Structure formats: structure tokens, C-alpha cells
C-alpha positions in Angstrom: -46.0 -129.4 21.1 -45.1 -126.0 22.2 -44.2 -126.1 25.8 -40.3 -125.5 25.6 -39.9 -126.4 29.4 -41.5 -129.6 28.9 -39.1 -130.5 25.8 -36.2 -129.4 27.5 -36.8 -131.4 30.7 -37.7 -134.7 28.8 -34.5 -134.2 26.7 -32.4 -133.7 29.9 -34.1 -136.8 31.4 -33.3 -138.9 28.4 -29.5 -137.9 28.6 -29.8 -138.4 32.5 -31.2 -141.7 32.7 -29.6 -143.3 29.3 -26.2 -144.4 30.8 -28.2 -146.1 33.7 -31.6 -147.2 32.6 -32.7 -149.5 29.8 -36.3 -148.8 28.8 -38.2 -151.7 27.4 -41.9 -151.2 26.0 -44.4 -153.7 25.3 -47.7 -152.5 23.4 -50.7 -154.7 24.1 -52.6 -155.7 20.8 -54.4 -152.7 19.8 -52.3 -150.2 21.9 -51.7 -147.0 20.0 -50.2 -143.5 20.8 -53.1 -141.4 21.9 -54.0 -138.8 19.1 -56.6 -136.7 21.0 -57.5 -136.1 24.5 -57.1 -139.0 27.0 -56.5 -139.9 30.4 -53.2 -141.9 31.1 -52.9 -144.2 34.2 -50.3 -146.2 35.6 -49.3 -148.2 38.8 -46.7 -146.0 40.9 -44.0 -147.7 42.2 -41.3 -144.8 42.5 -40.7 -141.0 42.0 -39.2 -141.9 38.9 -42.3 -143.0 36.9 -43.7 -139.7 35.7 -40.3 -138.7 34.2 -39.9 -142.2 32.6 -43.4 -142.4 31.2 -43.0 -139.0 29.8 -39.9 -140.1 27.8 -41.7 -143.2 26.7 -44.8 -141.1 25.3 -44.2 -138.5 22.4 -46.9 -136.2 23.4 -46.8 -134.1 26.5 -48.5 -135.5 29.6 -50.0 -133.0 32.1 -49.5 -134.9 35.2 -52.1 -134.5 38.2 -49.3 -134.1 41.1 -49.5 -134.5 44.8 -49.7 -130.7 46.4 -46.9 -131.4 48.6 -44.3 -131.3 45.7 -45.6 -127.4 45.4 -44.3 -126.5 48.9 -40.9 -125.3 47.4 -41.4 -122.3 45.4 -38.8 -123.0 42.9 -40.0 -126.7 42.4 -43.6 -125.3 42.2 -42.7 -123.0 39.5 -41.0 -125.7 37.5 -43.9 -128.1 38.0 -46.3 -125.4 36.6 -44.0 -124.8 33.7 -44.3 -128.5 32.9 -48.2 -127.9 32.9 -48.7 -130.1 35.8 -51.3 -129.3 38.5 -51.9 -130.0 42.2 -54.1 -132.1 43.8 -54.9 -132.6 47.6 -54.9 -136.3 48.2 -56.4 -136.0 51.6 -59.9 -135.0 50.4 -62.1 -135.1 47.3 -60.4 -132.3 45.3 -63.0 -130.7 43.1 -60.6 -127.9 41.8 -58.1 -130.7 40.6 -60.8 -132.4 39.0 -62.2 -129.1 37.3 -58.7 -128.4 36.1 -58.2 -132.0 34.7 -61.5 -131.7 32.6 -60.3 -128.3 31.3 -57.2 -129.8 30.1 -58.6 -132.7 28.4 -61.3 -130.5 26.8 -58.5 -128.6 25.3 -57.3 -132.0 23.7 -54.6 -132.6 26.2 -53.2 -135.8 27.9 -53.6 -135.9 31.7 -51.8 -138.4 33.5 -53.1 -139.8 36.9 -51.6 -142.4 39.2 -55.0 -143.8 40.6 -53.4 -145.7 43.5 -53.0 -142.2 45.3 -49.4 -142.6 45.9 -46.4 -145.1 45.5 -47.9 -148.7 46.3 -46.3 -152.2 46.2 -47.9 -155.5 47.3 -51.6 -155.9 48.7 -51.8 -151.9 48.7 -51.2 -151.7 45.0 -53.9 -152.1 42.2 -51.6 -154.8 40.7 -51.6 -156.7 44.2 -55.4 -156.3 44.5 -56.4 -153.0 45.8 -58.8 -150.9 44.2 -58.0 -147.8 42.6 -59.2 -144.5 43.6 -61.9 -142.8 41.5 -60.2 -139.6 40.1 -58.9 -140.8 37.1 -62.3 -142.7 36.1 -64.2 -139.4 37.2 -62.0 -137.4 34.9 -62.5 -139.7 31.8 -66.2 -139.9 32.1 -66.7 -136.2 32.7 -64.7 -135.1 29.7 -66.1 -138.2 27.5 -62.4 -139.2 26.9 -60.6 -142.8 26.5 -58.2 -144.1 29.4 -54.8 -145.1 28.2 -53.8 -147.8 30.8 -50.0 -148.6 31.7 -47.8 -150.3 34.0 -44.4 -150.1 35.0 -41.8 -152.4 36.6 -38.5 -151.8 37.5 -38.2 -148.3 38.4 -38.3 -148.9 42.0 -34.5 -150.3 41.4 -33.5 -146.8 40.9 -33.8 -146.0 44.7 -30.4 -148.0 45.4 -27.6 -145.7 45.0 -25.4 -148.5 43.8 -27.6 -148.9 40.8 -26.5 -145.3 39.5 -23.3 -146.3 38.4 -22.6 -145.8 34.6 -22.0 -148.6 32.1 -23.5 -152.2 31.9 -25.6 -153.7 33.3 -28.2 -150.9 33.0 -31.0 -151.0 34.9 -34.1 -152.6 33.1 -37.4 -150.7 33.3 -40.3 -152.2 31.5 -43.2 -150.4 30.5 -46.5 -152.0 29.3 -49.2 -150.2 27.4 -52.5 -151.2 26.9 -55.7 -150.5 24.4 -57.6 -147.3 25.1 -60.9 -148.0 26.7 -63.9 -145.9 27.7 -65.7 -145.7 31.2 -68.1 -143.2 29.8 -71.3 -145.6 30.2 -70.1 -146.6 33.8 -70.6 -145.3 37.2 -67.6 -144.8 39.8 -67.5 -148.1 41.3 -67.9 -150.2 38.1 -65.4 -147.9 36.5 -62.8 -148.2 39.1 -63.3 -152.2 39.0 -63.0 -152.3 35.3 -59.9 -150.1 35.5 -58.5 -152.3 38.0 -59.2 -155.4 35.9 -57.5 -154.0 32.7 -54.2 -152.8 34.6 -54.0 -156.2 36.1 -54.3 -157.6 32.6 -51.8 -155.3 31.2 -49.3 -156.0 34.2 -49.7 -160.0 33.7 -49.3 -159.4 30.0 -46.0 -157.4 30.6 -44.6 -159.8 33.1 -45.4 -162.7 30.5 -43.7 -160.8 27.5 -40.4 -160.0 29.5 -40.5 -163.0 31.4 -40.2 -161.3 34.6 -39.4 -162.9 37.9 -40.2 -162.3 41.6 -37.3 -160.0 41.8 -38.3 -157.8 39.1 -41.8 -156.9 40.6 -42.7 -154.0 42.7 -41.0 -153.6 46.1 -41.3 -150.7 48.6 -38.6 -148.3 48.4 -37.1 -149.1 51.8 -36.6 -152.7 50.4 -34.9 -151.7 47.3 -32.5 -149.2 48.7 -30.6 -152.0 50.4 -30.3 -154.2 47.4 -28.7 -154.6 44.2 -31.0 -156.1 41.6 -29.4 -154.8 38.2 -28.9 -158.4 37.1 
């Protein structure tokens, strides 16, 4: 991995989060670290998710990132140095799709949040919503597998009181699933299949860590006013 900016940023993230966050990872049977090109997908419950997932995986992830984050020139330069690329969520973005396929054909991992933004409850894939088609379209066009993940607990980091160093650290749980292919499926069936897989991994992660209702995703506005570190 030759991207010095990515290495430096990931190391800084580890140092920043380690006093406050306790990452716990569960691998579903057959889950492996991807060796070749793949599309990594996850539910999206906080702005901290891409950073935390980048810490979990040893290989660099080229995140597909909403274009609003590129409005600031300094922020945009940093994001591009991390090999992220913008996507317009308001319409089908063929340029972003083309860039994603190019990255995949170069053997890289492309990270996508198929819910199209931060979601909790009924608007989330885990809550019953159907994911958007960008992730499955990328995987099908580039003929690469999807690595499904779920994240729980990162939304607790919206509460300022949870950024106090020392025990207890905030637990963040990550479930990683078995790679699977959608190359033989059309958009509709691929998205339904992705939703089923993510819900299965979500249920497995909840069962493995014995998570309770307060551990499950909640809107940022709800988390900011509560201390759920216990």
C-alpha cells in the first residue's frame, strides 16, 4: 500500500480513537480479508463509519463520498489524497460509477454506503429499507465480489460526553460477512440480495455480542443528548 496520506491518516485515526473507542469485530463463517478487487458495503449510522472501517481493514479503501464534502478546497484536497471520489446522491451519477469501475479493475477496494446517507430505523437497510443500486451496479460491471459489513455503536460518538478519556471506552461493533457475487443478478434482485445479506450479518452481530436495544442505531439528534457508554 503506497498511499502515504492514507497510511498517515489511518495511523492518526488509531491514535485519536484508541482512548475513547473499543473496536470489537466479528467475522461471519467464511469471512476473509479481501485479497483482490471488491466492493465493501456497510450500513451508515454516523460520520465516523468510514474512518473506523478503514482502521478495521488492513488494505486501503477508496471510499465513494458524497460531493458535499468536496465544497471546501482544503477538505477536498485531503479527500482526493485519500483516493476517495465524489458522488452526486441527487441523481444517477454515471461519472462516479465509471470511476468506481476503474478503481476496481485496478484491483482496489471501493467502499460504498448503499443507503445513500446516514440512516436509522425504518429508513435503514437493517430496518427494512432497500439499498440504492450503486454498490451492486459497481460489483456487477467490474465482476467483483461484495464484502458486506455492519456497524453498531459508532453513533454514540455524537455525544460530546463520550469523548472523555479513560474507562469505560465506547464500544463499537463491526460484523464482517462472507464475500458474495451479484454478477448473475439484475439490479432489483441484486439489491434485494444485498439487503438480505446485510440483515443476516446484522442479526449475527447482535447475537454474537448480545447487543441490547440501546446498542442499536439511533438518529444523531437522539444520541447527542444521551450517555450510552455503559
